[in-house]
N, C-alpha and C positions, 0 to 999 in steps of 0.2 A: 350223223347217221351211220356212216361207214364204220366208225369206231364201235357202235352198238352191234352192228352185224358181225364184225370181227370178234368181239367179245362173246357173242352167242356161239359162233363156230368154235372158238377156243374152248369154251365151256362144254359144248357138245363133244368135241374131240376128247377132252379130259374125262368126261363121264362115260363116253362110249368105250374108250380103250383103257379105262382104269380097272382096278381089281375088284370093284363092286360087282355084285352079281345081278344079272338080269333075271327078273321074275323067277328066280330059283329053278331055271330050266323047266318051268311048268306054266300052264295057263292059269289065269285067275278067273274069278267069277265076273260076269258082266256087272257093271255098276251104273246106278242112276244117281247122279250127283246134283246136289242143290247147294248154292252158294249165295252169300250176301256180303257186301262190302262197300268199297269206295271206287267211284269212277273218276279218273284224272286227278288222283289224290295229290300230285305234286304241282298243280297248276291252279289258276284262279277260278276255274269253272268246275270245281269239285261237286259231285252229285252222288246220291246213293246208287247202288248197283245190285241187281239180282241175276243169278246165272243158273241155267239148267243144262245138264250135259248127260249124254249116254256114252259110256266108256266100254268098249268091247273088251272082253277078257282074254280072247285068243290072240296070241302073238303071231306075227308074220315077220320072221327074222326077229329083231329086237323090238319092232314097232307094234303098237296096239292102236287100232282106229278109234276115233271119237267123233261125235257130232254134237253140236250144242248151239245155244243162243244166250245172249244177255240183253237185258233192258236196264236203262238207267232212269233215274227219277226225272230227267229232262226229256223223257219219251224217246230217247235215242235207242237204237238196238243194233246188234251185230249177230248175224247167224253165220256159222262156220262149220267146217269139217276138216279134220286133220289127223295127226299122229302124236302118240305119246311113247315114252320109253320109261318103264318102271325100273328103277335102280334101288335094290334093297340094301340099305346100310346094315340092317339086322332083319330078323324075321318080322319085326313089328314096324320099323321105320322105313318109309319109302320116299325117295326123292325122284321127281318126275319132270324132266324137261318136255316141252310140247311145242308144236308148230301147227298153225291152222289158218289157211286163207279163208276169207269170208266176205259177206256183203254187209255194208254199214249204211244206216240211215240216221242222220243227226238228230231228228226231232227238233226240240227247242235248245239243244245243247251245242257242244263244240263241233265246229266244222273241221273234219280231218282231211279234206282235200280231194277225196275220191270215194266212189262207191265200193271199190275193192280195197280191203284192209287186211293186213297180215298180222296174226296174233302169235307172238312168241311168249313163252312163259316157263315158270318153274314153280313146282309145288313140293311141299313136304307134308307127309301125312303119317299118322299113327294107324296101323292096320290091326283091327281087332280079330279075335279068333274066328268069328263068323264071316270075315272078309270085309266088313264095314270099315270105312276109313273116316277119320276126323283130321282135317288139315287146314293149311293156309297156302294161298297162291298169290303170285304176282305175275302180271302180264304187261306186255308193251304192244300197242296197236300202231301200225304204220302202213302207209301205202307204198313204201319202198320206192319213193320218188316217181310214182306213176303220174303225179301231178307236181307242179312247182310248190304248191301249198302242201306241206307234209309236217304238221306240228306234232303228230303222234299223241297218244294218251296212255297213261299207266293205270292199271287196276290193282286193287288189293282185295282179296276175298277170304272169308272163312268158309270152309266147305264141309259137308257131310255126304258120304257116299254110301248108298244102300245096295247090297248084293241082290240081284234079281233072278238068279238061276240056281 
């Protein structure tokens, strides 16, 4: 677990202090994001996954707030609120690390050890002229050792973001 946390912070440091540009020194449109993919794709309890997220377009420093939820086909769900950092490789390609604490209910699926789960992730998206985005995301959910049982879960999603302002 400690290796994953260190890797996330090294990646965050690299992205935060690299030469890539943050949001072009501008604010973007608010986005409503829909996603579908796989829950716990690298384990034996793989399930389908649906995600819904509101992404605020205004930056606060380099951060943009988000709030969302996911539900898997085992009736488990995770609701969360956190931050994102849009890093523009080009005017069209955006890489975005994110972090969000939230509440988890397992349903009939995998026991993650605690009701509080932290979601860290990375996505890459193509940004269209109207601000809409088409992308792919990976996330790791973990309770950060709040409980002895901390198996974690990985998600993979294809997403479509609709500008709403």
